[in-house]
PDB file of N, CA, C, O and CB in Angstrom:
ATOM      1  N   MET A   1     111.242  91.680 111.738  1.00  0.00           N
ATOM      2  CA  MET A   1     111.641  92.175 110.361  1.00  0.00           C
ATOM      3  C   MET A   1     112.988  91.525 110.051  1.00  0.00           C
ATOM      4  O   MET A   1     113.209  91.311 108.859  1.00  0.00           O
ATOM      5  CB  MET A   1     111.749  93.817 110.288  1.00  0.00           C
ATOM      6  N   GLY A   2     113.804  91.223 110.826  1.00  0.00           N
ATOM      7  CA  GLY A   2     115.089  90.567 110.524  1.00  0.00           C
ATOM      8  C   GLY A   2     114.647  89.197 109.894  1.00  0.00           C
ATOM      9  O   GLY A   2     115.235  88.827 108.878  1.00  0.00           O
ATOM     10  N   SER A   3     113.667  88.434 110.420  1.00  0.00           N
ATOM     11  CA  SER A   3     113.442  87.190 109.663  1.00  0.00           C
ATOM     12  C   SER A   3     112.778  87.287 108.357  1.00  0.00           C
ATOM     13  O   SER A   3     112.778  86.318 107.598  1.00  0.00           O
ATOM     14  CB  SER A   3     112.683  86.308 110.433  1.00  0.00           C
ATOM     15  N   LEU A   4     112.200  88.419 108.040  1.00  0.00           N
ATOM     16  CA  LEU A   4     111.752  88.671 106.750  1.00  0.00           C
ATOM     17  C   LEU A   4     112.926  88.953 105.822  1.00  0.00           C
ATOM     18  O   LEU A   4     113.034  88.405 104.725  1.00  0.00           O
ATOM     19  CB  LEU A   4     110.787  89.787 106.766  1.00  0.00           C
ATOM     20  N   GLU A   5     113.779  89.811 106.296  1.00  0.00           N
ATOM     21  CA  GLU A   5     114.924  90.292 105.500  1.00  0.00           C
ATOM     22  C   GLU A   5     115.805  88.959 105.113  1.00  0.00           C
ATOM     23  O   GLU A   5     116.273  88.807 103.984  1.00  0.00           O
ATOM     24  CB  GLU A   5     115.823  91.436 106.393  1.00  0.00           C
ATOM     25  N   ASN A   6     115.974  88.035 106.154  1.00  0.00           N
ATOM     26  CA  ASN A   6     116.848  86.958 105.824  1.00  0.00           C
ATOM     27  C   ASN A   6     116.149  85.768 105.110  1.00  0.00           C
ATOM     28  O   ASN A   6     116.726  84.707 104.870  1.00  0.00           O
ATOM     29  CB  ASN A   6     117.504  86.492 107.068  1.00  0.00           C
ATOM     30  N   GLY A   7     114.934  86.019 104.811  1.00  0.00           N
ATOM     31  CA  GLY A   7     114.210  84.841 104.052  1.00  0.00           C
ATOM     32  C   GLY A   7     113.757  83.651 104.940  1.00  0.00           C
ATOM     33  O   GLY A   7     113.353  82.603 104.435  1.00  0.00           O
ATOM     34  N   ARG A   8     113.829  83.830 106.161  1.00  0.00           N
ATOM     35  CA  ARG A   8     113.410  82.783 107.117  1.00  0.00           C
ATOM     36  C   ARG A   8     111.907  82.745 107.461  1.00  0.00           C
ATOM     37  O   ARG A   8     111.428  81.806 108.097  1.00  0.00           O
ATOM     38  CB  ARG A   8     114.174  82.963 108.381  1.00  0.00           C
ATOM     39  N   TYR A   9     111.120  83.872 106.990  1.00  0.00           N
ATOM     40  CA  TYR A   9     109.815  83.927 107.370  1.00  0.00           C
ATOM     41  C   TYR A   9     109.079  84.336 106.163  1.00  0.00           C
ATOM     42  O   TYR A   9     109.502  85.283 105.500  1.00  0.00           O
ATOM     43  CB  TYR A   9     109.600  84.818 108.527  1.00  0.00           C
ATOM     44  N   ASN A  10     107.927  83.652 105.795  1.00  0.00           N
ATOM     45  CA  ASN A  10     107.110  83.797 104.720  1.00  0.00           C
ATOM     46  C   ASN A  10     105.804  84.631 105.207  1.00  0.00           C
ATOM     47  O   ASN A  10     104.922  84.040 105.830  1.00  0.00           O
ATOM     48  CB  ASN A  10     106.789  82.379 104.132  1.00  0.00           C
ATOM     49  N   PRO A  11     105.707  85.867 104.945  1.00  0.00           N
ATOM     50  CA  PRO A  11     104.550  86.494 105.606  1.00  0.00           C
ATOM     51  C   PRO A  11     103.307  86.177 104.927  1.00  0.00           C
ATOM     52  O   PRO A  11     103.325  85.904 103.727  1.00  0.00           O
ATOM     53  CB  PRO A  11     104.691  87.958 105.680  1.00  0.00           C
ATOM     54  N   SER A  12     102.192  86.191 105.620  1.00  0.00           N
ATOM     55  CA  SER A  12     100.898  86.035 105.065  1.00  0.00           C
ATOM     56  C   SER A  12     100.533  87.234 104.051  1.00  0.00           C
ATOM     57  O   SER A  12     101.207  88.263 104.002  1.00  0.00           O
ATOM     58  CB  SER A  12      99.880  85.945 106.235  1.00  0.00           C
ATOM     59  N   ILE A  13      99.491  87.019 103.309  1.00  0.00           N
ATOM     60  CA  ILE A  13      99.186  88.154 102.352  1.00  0.00           C
ATOM     61  C   ILE A  13      98.487  89.400 103.199  1.00  0.00           C
ATOM     62  O   ILE A  13      98.523  90.541 102.738  1.00  0.00           O
ATOM     63  CB  ILE A  13      98.135  87.585 101.110  1.00  0.00           C
ATOM     64  N   LEU A  14      97.938  89.149 104.291  1.00  0.00           N
ATOM     65  CA  LEU A  14      97.438  90.254 105.036  1.00  0.00           C
ATOM     66  C   LEU A  14      98.592  90.876 105.738  1.00  0.00           C
ATOM     67  O   LEU A  14      98.629  92.106 105.743  1.00  0.00           O
ATOM     68  CB  LEU A  14      96.347  89.840 106.004  1.00  0.00           C
ATOM     69  N   LEU A  15      99.499  90.243 106.305  1.00  0.00           N
ATOM     70  CA  LEU A  15     100.728  90.900 106.827  1.00  0.00           C
ATOM     71  C   LEU A  15     101.512  91.734 105.703  1.00  0.00           C
ATOM     72  O   LEU A  15     101.968  92.853 105.936  1.00  0.00           O
ATOM     73  CB  LEU A  15     101.685  89.779 107.433  1.00  0.00           C
ATOM     74  N   ALA A  16     101.618  91.143 104.571  1.00  0.00           N
ATOM     75  CA  ALA A  16     102.295  91.828 103.436  1.00  0.00           C
ATOM     76  C   ALA A  16     101.484  93.217 103.103  1.00  0.00           C
ATOM     77  O   ALA A  16     102.094  94.270 102.918  1.00  0.00           O
ATOM     78  CB  ALA A  16     102.333  90.798 102.101  1.00  0.00           C
ATOM     79  N   PHE A  17     100.179  93.130 103.048  1.00  0.00           N
ATOM     80  CA  PHE A  17      99.493  94.338 102.802  1.00  0.00           C
ATOM     81  C   PHE A  17      99.683  95.381 103.918  1.00  0.00           C
ATOM     82  O   PHE A  17      99.769  96.583 103.668  1.00  0.00           O
ATOM     83  CB  PHE A  17      98.066  94.042 102.608  1.00  0.00           C
ATOM     84  N   LYS A  18      99.741  94.891 105.106  1.00  0.00           N
ATOM     85  CA  LYS A  18      99.907  95.910 106.247  1.00  0.00           C
ATOM     86  C   LYS A  18     101.281  96.529 106.263  1.00  0.00           C
ATOM     87  O   LYS A  18     101.446  97.700 106.605  1.00  0.00           O
ATOM     88  CB  LYS A  18      99.661  95.242 107.642  1.00  0.00           C
ATOM     89  N   ILE A  19     102.302  95.711 105.878  1.00  0.00           N
ATOM     90  CA  ILE A  19     103.660  96.280 105.907  1.00  0.00           C
ATOM     91  C   ILE A  19     103.724  97.358 104.691  1.00  0.00           C
ATOM     92  O   ILE A  19     104.268  98.458 104.795  1.00  0.00           O
ATOM     93  CB  ILE A  19     104.820  95.055 105.749  1.00  0.00           C
ATOM     94  N   ALA A  20     103.153  96.923 103.652  1.00  0.00           N
ATOM     95  CA  ALA A  20     103.194  97.783 102.457  1.00  0.00           C
ATOM     96  C   ALA A  20     102.457  99.076 102.694  1.00  0.00           C
ATOM     97  O   ALA A  20     102.922 100.128 102.257  1.00  0.00           O
ATOM     98  CB  ALA A  20     102.596  97.064 101.250  1.00  0.00           C
ATOM     99  N   ARG A  21     101.311  99.038 103.377  1.00  0.00           N
ATOM    100  CA  ARG A  21     100.615 100.185 103.768  1.00  0.00           C
ATOM    101  C   ARG A  21     101.345 101.113 104.632  1.00  0.00           C
ATOM    102  O   ARG A  21     101.406 102.321 104.401  1.00  0.00           O
ATOM    103  CB  ARG A  21      99.460  99.818 104.386  1.00  0.00           C
ATOM    104  N   TYR A  22     101.974 100.456 105.770  1.00  0.00           N
ATOM    105  CA  TYR A  22     102.684 101.181 106.728  1.00  0.00           C
ATOM    106  C   TYR A  22     103.865 102.026 106.094  1.00  0.00           C
ATOM    107  O   TYR A  22     104.185 103.118 106.562  1.00  0.00           O
ATOM    108  CB  TYR A  22     103.189 100.215 107.763  1.00  0.00           C
ATOM    109  N   PHE A  23     104.469 101.475 105.038  1.00  0.00           N
ATOM    110  CA  PHE A  23     105.617 102.196 104.375  1.00  0.00           C
ATOM    111  C   PHE A  23     105.168 102.946 103.081  1.00  0.00           C
ATOM    112  O   PHE A  23     105.978 103.369 102.256  1.00  0.00           O
ATOM    113  CB  PHE A  23     106.767 101.160 104.007  1.00  0.00           C
ATOM    114  N   HIS A  24     103.830 103.075 102.969  1.00  0.00           N
ATOM    115  CA  HIS A  24     103.389 103.747 101.731  1.00  0.00           C
ATOM    116  C   HIS A  24     103.894 103.237 100.451  1.00  0.00           C
ATOM    117  O   HIS A  24     104.091 104.028  99.529  1.00  0.00           O
ATOM    118  CB  HIS A  24     103.734 105.097 101.788  1.00  0.00           C
ATOM    119  N   MET A  25     104.129 101.940 100.313  1.00  0.00           N
ATOM    120  CA  MET A  25     104.650 101.309  99.105  1.00  0.00           C
ATOM    121  C   MET A  25     103.719 100.297  98.621  1.00  0.00           C
ATOM    122  O   MET A  25     102.705  99.994  99.250  1.00  0.00           O
ATOM    123  CB  MET A  25     105.983 100.697  99.330  1.00  0.00           C
ATOM    124  N   SER A  26     104.067  99.750  97.466  1.00  0.00           N
ATOM    125  CA  SER A  26     103.301  98.490  96.891  1.00  0.00           C
ATOM    126  C   SER A  26     103.853  97.360  97.375  1.00  0.00           C
ATOM    127  O   SER A  26     105.034  97.429  97.717  1.00  0.00           O
ATOM    128  CB  SER A  26     103.302  98.354  95.393  1.00  0.00           C
ATOM    129  N   ILE A  27     103.229  96.245  97.497  1.00  0.00           N
ATOM    130  CA  ILE A  27     103.720  94.835  97.942  1.00  0.00           C
ATOM    131  C   ILE A  27     104.832  94.575  97.060  1.00  0.00           C
ATOM    132  O   ILE A  27     105.855  94.138  97.586  1.00  0.00           O
ATOM    133  CB  ILE A  27     102.605  93.634  97.832  1.00  0.00           C
ATOM    134  N   GLU A  28     104.817  94.776  95.741  1.00  0.00           N
ATOM    135  CA  GLU A  28     105.802  94.441  94.670  1.00  0.00           C
ATOM    136  C   GLU A  28     107.060  95.158  94.932  1.00  0.00           C
ATOM    137  O   GLU A  28     108.118  94.609  94.627  1.00  0.00           O
ATOM    138  CB  GLU A  28     105.284  94.798  93.263  1.00  0.00           C
ATOM    139  N   ASP A  29     107.054  96.383  95.489  1.00  0.00           N
ATOM    140  CA  ASP A  29     108.179  97.131  95.793  1.00  0.00           C
ATOM    141  C   ASP A  29     108.976  96.522  97.095  1.00  0.00           C
ATOM    142  O   ASP A  29     110.196  96.614  97.235  1.00  0.00           O
ATOM    143  CB  ASP A  29     107.712  98.598  96.009  1.00  0.00           C
ATOM    144  N   ILE A  30     108.182  95.952  97.923  1.00  0.00           N
ATOM    145  CA  ILE A  30     108.862  95.410  99.091  1.00  0.00           C
ATOM    146  C   ILE A  30     109.216  94.024  99.145  1.00  0.00           C
ATOM    147  O   ILE A  30     110.220  93.707  99.783  1.00  0.00           O
ATOM    148  CB  ILE A  30     108.131  95.633 100.163  1.00  0.00           C
ATOM    149  N   PHE A  31     108.465  93.072  98.506  1.00  0.00           N
ATOM    150  CA  PHE A  31     108.682  91.788  98.507  1.00  0.00           C
ATOM    151  C   PHE A  31     108.894  91.311  97.156  1.00  0.00           C
ATOM    152  O   PHE A  31     108.273  91.825  96.226  1.00  0.00           O
ATOM    153  CB  PHE A  31     107.681  91.146  99.139  1.00  0.00           C
ATOM    154  N   ILE A  32     109.830  90.246  96.947  1.00  0.00           N
ATOM    155  CA  ILE A  32     110.173  89.664  95.600  1.00  0.00           C
ATOM    156  C   ILE A  32     109.839  88.284  95.655  1.00  0.00           C
ATOM    157  O   ILE A  32     110.333  87.530  96.493  1.00  0.00           O
ATOM    158  CB  ILE A  32     111.651  89.828  95.194  1.00  0.00           C
ATOM    159  N   TYR A  33     108.955  87.899  94.729  1.00  0.00           N
ATOM    160  CA  TYR A  33     108.518  86.549  94.556  1.00  0.00           C
ATOM    161  C   TYR A  33     109.402  85.775  93.621  1.00  0.00           C
ATOM    162  O   TYR A  33     109.558  86.098  92.444  1.00  0.00           O
ATOM    163  CB  TYR A  33     107.133  86.528  94.071  1.00  0.00           C
ATOM    164  N   GLU A  34     109.968  84.753  94.185  1.00  0.00           N
ATOM    165  CA  GLU A  34     110.867  83.865  93.458  1.00  0.00           C
ATOM    166  C   GLU A  34     110.372  82.405  93.440  1.00  0.00           C
ATOM    167  O   GLU A  34     110.328  81.784  94.503  1.00  0.00           O
ATOM    168  CB  GLU A  34     112.254  83.931  94.076  1.00  0.00           C
ATOM    169  N   GLU A  35     110.016  81.857  92.339  1.00  0.00           N
ATOM    170  CA  GLU A  35     109.389  80.525  92.364  1.00  0.00           C
ATOM    171  C   GLU A  35     110.570  79.524  92.594  1.00  0.00           C
ATOM    172  O   GLU A  35     111.675  79.755  92.105  1.00  0.00           O
ATOM    173  CB  GLU A  35     108.559  80.209  90.971  1.00  0.00           C
ATOM    174  N   GLU A  36     110.320  78.402  93.349  1.00  0.00           N
ATOM    175  CA  GLU A  36     111.205  77.399  93.677  1.00  0.00           C
ATOM    176  C   GLU A  36     111.320  76.438  92.487  1.00  0.00           C
ATOM    177  O   GLU A  36     110.290  76.053  91.934  1.00  0.00           O
ATOM    178  CB  GLU A  36     110.767  76.714  94.934  1.00  0.00           C
ATOM    179  N   GLU A  37     112.518  76.036  92.074  1.00  0.00           N
ATOM    180  CA  GLU A  37     112.727  75.073  91.094  1.00  0.00           C
ATOM    181  C   GLU A  37     112.305  73.723  91.532  1.00  0.00           C
ATOM    182  O   GLU A  37     112.580  73.416  92.691  1.00  0.00           O
ATOM    183  CB  GLU A  37     114.091  75.069  90.702  1.00  0.00           C
ATOM    184  N   SER A  38     111.653  72.832  90.754  1.00  0.00           N
ATOM    185  CA  SER A  38     111.221  71.555  91.155  1.00  0.00           C
ATOM    186  C   SER A  38     112.111  70.422  90.478  1.00  0.00           C
ATOM    187  O   SER A  38     111.881  69.235  90.711  1.00  0.00           O
ATOM    188  CB  SER A  38     109.728  71.406  90.801  1.00  0.00           C
TER     189      SER A  38
END
């Protein structure tokens, strides 16, 4: 969890769904998607 919080790990979509389900939250409530500037 620490790596997720620090932005050092990018979870797979399956892991994101499992984490959201565990906490009874939506993926959008847990994870913030930020596009990288090119």
